[in-house]
N, C-alpha and C positions, 0 to 999 in steps of 0.2 A: 873585350867587345867594344867597338868603336859607339861613342856618344853621341848623340844627335847633333851637339856642337861640332863635334868632329867629322861627322858627316854632311854638314852645312858647307865646313870648312874646305872638305873634297870635293864637292860639288862645283863652290866658288873657285877651285883653283883651276877649272878648266874654262877655255872662253867660250864666249855664247855661239860663235859660228865654228870652232873647231878648223883644222885643215881643211883646204876646199875638196869637196867631194864629186870625184869622177863616176862614181858608183857606190854602190851599199857593200861592197866587200866588207868592208873592216867591223861594220855592225852586223853582219851574218857571222863572220868571226867571232864577234862578242857573243851573240846569240848561243852559237854551238859551244863554246865555253861553259854557258851557264844552263847548258842541257836545251835548247831551243822552248824556252817558256812561252814564247809567242803561238806556240802550235797547240798549246793543250786547253784553249778556249776558244769559243766562236765570236766573232767580232762584227763590229759594222765600222765602217773607213768613212772619214770625212774629211771633205777638203774644200778650200773656196776662199775668195779674199775677204768677202765679209760673212757673217752670220755663223760660221762654223760651232762658236761656243752654244749658240742659242738652239741650233737645230740638234747638237749635241746631246743639250739638255731637257730639249723634249724628246728624242727619241730614249733616252737613257730613264728617263720619267715612265713613259709609258711602258716600258721593258719590267720596270720596277713595280708599277703597279699591276701589272699582268703575273705577278709571283716571282719573277727570274731575281738570281742574285746577280746584279749589275757591278761591273766595274766601269771607271770613266778615267779617261786622259786627256786632260785639256790644256791649254796656253794661254795668256800666261796665267800668272794668280795673282789675286787682290790683296789678302792679307798676309797667308804665310805658305811657303813652297809645295806643303804639303796637302793643300787645295788641288794640286794638279793630277793627283792620285786619288780616285774615290772607290770606296765600294757601299753600295746601296745610299748614295749621298753624304758620306760620312767620310771623312778625309784619313787617309790613313796615319796611325799613329805614329809619334816621333819614335818609338820603340822600335817599329818596326821598320819603319824608315832606315833608322840608323844600321838594323840587324841587314837589310835588303842591300844597302849602300855597301856594308862593308865586304858582301859577297861579290857585288859587281865589281869594288877594288880589287878583288884578289883574281877575277876572272880578266879583267883589264890587265894586269901585271902579267899574267899567264901568256895573254896573246900577243906581248912585246910589240904593240902597237902602240905608237905616239900620236895625239892631235886628236883624239874624240873631242865632241863640244860637251856643253852642258846639257845640251838636251837630249844627246844620244846616252848621256849617264842616267839622265831623270827617266827616258823613256824605258831603258834595260830594266830600271828598279820598279816602274810601273809594270812593265809585263811579266818580271817575276813575282811582284806580288798578285797580279790576277790570277798566274798560275798556282800560286801556292792556297789561295782562297777559292780554289775550283769555280771561279764564276761561271755563270751560265752563258753570258754574254758582257763583252766589254766594248765600251762604245769609243772609239779610238780618233782625237782630231790632231791632223798634220800640224808641224810647227810651219813651215813656208813650204809653199809648193805644192808638190806631190810626188813626182817622179824620183829625186833624189834624197826625199825625206826619209829619215830613219826609219819611220814607223812602216814606210811602205814594205816592209820585211813581212808584212803578215797577207794572208788570203782569207778575205772577209767574208760574209754572207752577203752582204750589200756593199755598195759604193756610194758615196753620195757626194755630190760636187753641188755647192750653194751658191756661189758666185762668181763672175770672172772681172775682175776690174784692175786698175792700174795700182800694184802696191810692191814694194820689195822689187823694184825693177832692177836695181843693180846684179841682181841672182836670178831673177826670173824672166827678163827681158823686158823691153821699153815698148812692145805692140801686145795687142789682145791677143791674137793667135798664138804668140810665144808663151804668153802666161797661161791661156787656156791649155796648150801640151802641158806644161809642167801637172796644172789641176789633173788633166786626164792619164796623167802617170798611173794615178790609183786603181784606173780600171783595170780588172785582171780577167783572164780568157774565162768565160761563160759565167761569170758573176754578176749579176743583175746590177744596173746602175740608174741611181735616181739623179738627174740633173733640173736645176734650177731653170726656170724660162730666162734665157738671155739672149745678148746680142746675136745678130747670124753669124758673124766672125769669129765670135767664141762658139757657138753651138755646132757649127761646122766641123770643127777641131775634134771637139766630144763626138758627136757623131760618127766620124770616120774611125775613131779609135774604139769605139762601142762595136761597131760593124767588122773591123779588122780582127777582133777579139772574141766575135761571137757571142756578145753581152747585150742582153736586154737592156735596152735603154727607156726608161720612166721618166716622162715631162710631165709635170703637174698641168692639168686644162684649167687654165686662169678664167675660160668663157664660163666655168661650171663654178667659179668662185663669185660670191657675193657679200661685199661688207654689210651687214646688218647695222653698225651702231660703233663710233670709234672716238676715243677723246685722248690725250696727252696719256692716261694711265692705263687701257685697258680698252680692248675691241673684241666684239663678237662678230662672227662671220658664219657664211654655210659655205659648206664645199659637197659637189655631188651630192646635194641632196640632206646632208648631216650638218648640224648646228656645232661651233667651237666656240671656246672663251678663251682669251689670253690676257694675262696680265704683263705681257709686254708689248706696247703698242707701236703701231705704225704698218706701215703698206709692206715695209721691208719685212718684219717680222710675221706679217702674214704669209710671204713668200717662202720663208725658211719653215713655218709650219707646215706648209703644203708637201716640201719636200720629208719632212718628217712623217707627215700621214702619209705618204705614198710609200716610203720606207718601212714603216710599222704596219700596215695592210700587208705587204709581201711577207713580210716575217709572220704575219698570220695573227696578228694581234686584233681584237675586237672594239666595236666602236667606243664603248664604255670605257675601256680600259686607254686607248688614245686620247680621248676627251679629258680625261682627269690626268694624267699624263701632261698632256698640254696646258692646262689650267693651272696645274701646281708648279708650273715652270719660272723662276723668276732668277736672274743673274746680276751680282752687284755689280754696279758701274758700266750698264747697258740701259741707258736712259732712267735710271732709277733715280725715285723721288723720296726723299728724307724729309720729314718736318722736325726739325728742332727749335724749341722755344717758339719764337714768332716768323721763323725764316722757313721759306720754303725752298730744298735744294734739288737742283737735278744735277746728278753726278754720272756722266759718259764718256767712255774713254774711244768715241770716234776718233780717228787719227789720217784718216785717208778722204779724197774728194767724196767716194759714193756714201761713206758711213756718214760724214758730213750731211750731204744732201738728204738722207734719211732723216737725221735728226732735225733739220731744218722745217722739212714736211711736216714731223711731228708737231714740233714748237708753233708752227702757223696756225694748228688747231685749237691754240688759247689766246686770248687777248690779253693775257698778264703781259708786263715788260719782260724782258729776261736781260741779265745783266750777268757777266762770265769773266771768269778767270781762265785764261787759255796758256799754257805751256806746250811745246812741241818740239822734235827731234828732227835733227838736221836730213835723216835718216828716209824720212817721209815727205811725202809731195805739200809741204806745210803752204806754199804759196795756193796752191790747188784747194788746199782743204778751207783755208781761210775765204776764200774767195766764194765759196759756197754757203758758208755758214754767217759771217760777219754780218749781213745785211738782216736777220733776226733780234742782233743785240742792240738795246737801248746804250751800251757802254761795256766797253772792254777793258780788264786790267791783264796785262802780259808778265810772264813769270817765268824764271829759268833755273837751274840748280837743282831739281828736283832727281836727276837720273844723268848718267853719261852722255853725251852729245845732243844736249839742249841748243835749240837755236836761242843765240841772246836776244833776251827780252827786247832790246832796243831795236833791232832790226825786224823783231814780229811787230812792234809798235809801228815803225817807220812805215813798214809795208802796209799796216791796217789804214794808216792815216791817207795814205795815198789812194786806197780804196773809198774814201770819206767816212770811214769809221770814227767815232769817239772813243780813242784810245790813251791808254799811259800804264807806266810800269810801277811794280811795286819792288823793293828790295828782298823780302822774305815772304815767305810761304803765309806764315801768321798775320804780317800785315796785310797781305794780299786777301785774305779771307776775313778777316776784320773789317776792311774797307768793302769786300763784296757783300756783306751783310747789312752794311749801312744803307748801300744803293738799294738793294733788293726791296728792304722796309718789310711793312706786313703785305705789300699788294703786288709784289714783284716775285719773280722767279731768281735765284742764286745758281747759276751754271759752272760749274767745273768740267772742263774737256781739253781735247786736244791731244793727249795721250794716255793710255791706261795706267801707266805709270806715276802720272799725277794725279789722275782719279784716285790711286792706290792712297798715297799717302794723304792726300785731303780728305778721304774719306774717314781716315782713319782720325784725323784732327778732328772733324765734324762729331764722328761717335764717340772720342772720349768726354 
């Protein structure tokens, strides 16, 4: 039998993107070889530029609080790869991961197809796991886009589109309508779709797709939402006459929660189940606050302009000075992201070397300085973390942001 270490090596033997996809044929063949496990459970499918992880968490927790057995498939991971495949909020065991990975390997070999991606292999493991565990529902998060995302082989009970903004432009296009078209690819005939309030050019694409497929389109009514109280750590709000409490703060989280509320209502969940599901939802590295010794850390995986904008608005609610360690990837709009977030920082330390494809720290620093930021570089993560703590002291915040990869690495360092 395949060991866990062998399973990880097998997944790592594939590239992240695989061969370019023109359709879902190769994954459909793999599913057929595995006995079509994705048809064995009910599902909720979630796409969007930002907010997929939070919305997935809200809906899965509400379903769990209603007494359902719930699978959850997300990306990326923070601590270990098993986090991406969960059952009732517990990661798949290493034994089960290895056992199912071996089955997927056999099926891949039998297809005779080359060019699968890491994401396709992990999705296959996840779908097989949910099938074997006979989950009542699986909440499935897309990887990139929607139309050509391998998770799009499912026919869900509800589709959810959280947001549409610029990200992965090399794959999804460099205009909002193009990106929206990819996200709208998860809409299925006669399957209800909840879509966040978004720009008219994005909304029109989604509305046209839903209408063409005879899919009911549900858009939260923000005129019936009122913020009761909000700070950097939590938010109280009302929606359609009912009160809610989130431990992930910010207006963007309220928008995610509204999508979750509408989806849960469509699934027939009761107010108490939805309230508890939302309140119990927290995610690592999403404006996560950790206090260790005398330092207040904020760990956030924001990596694109819209996510950085949301983080900036949340930081503005607190008057403490914020110092940051930032590292970013070349594949992202790092210039746009830095323009959004830099004004809130008292000082920034740039770093690289935490993942493949990092923007050189010197390039980040020079760009930040042209925008008037007080910026410097550090040679390694340990030195950057030490300097960050010194600068933040007891009265400021020590923030780590720019990439989920960086957030993952430094979160582990702080937790040790």
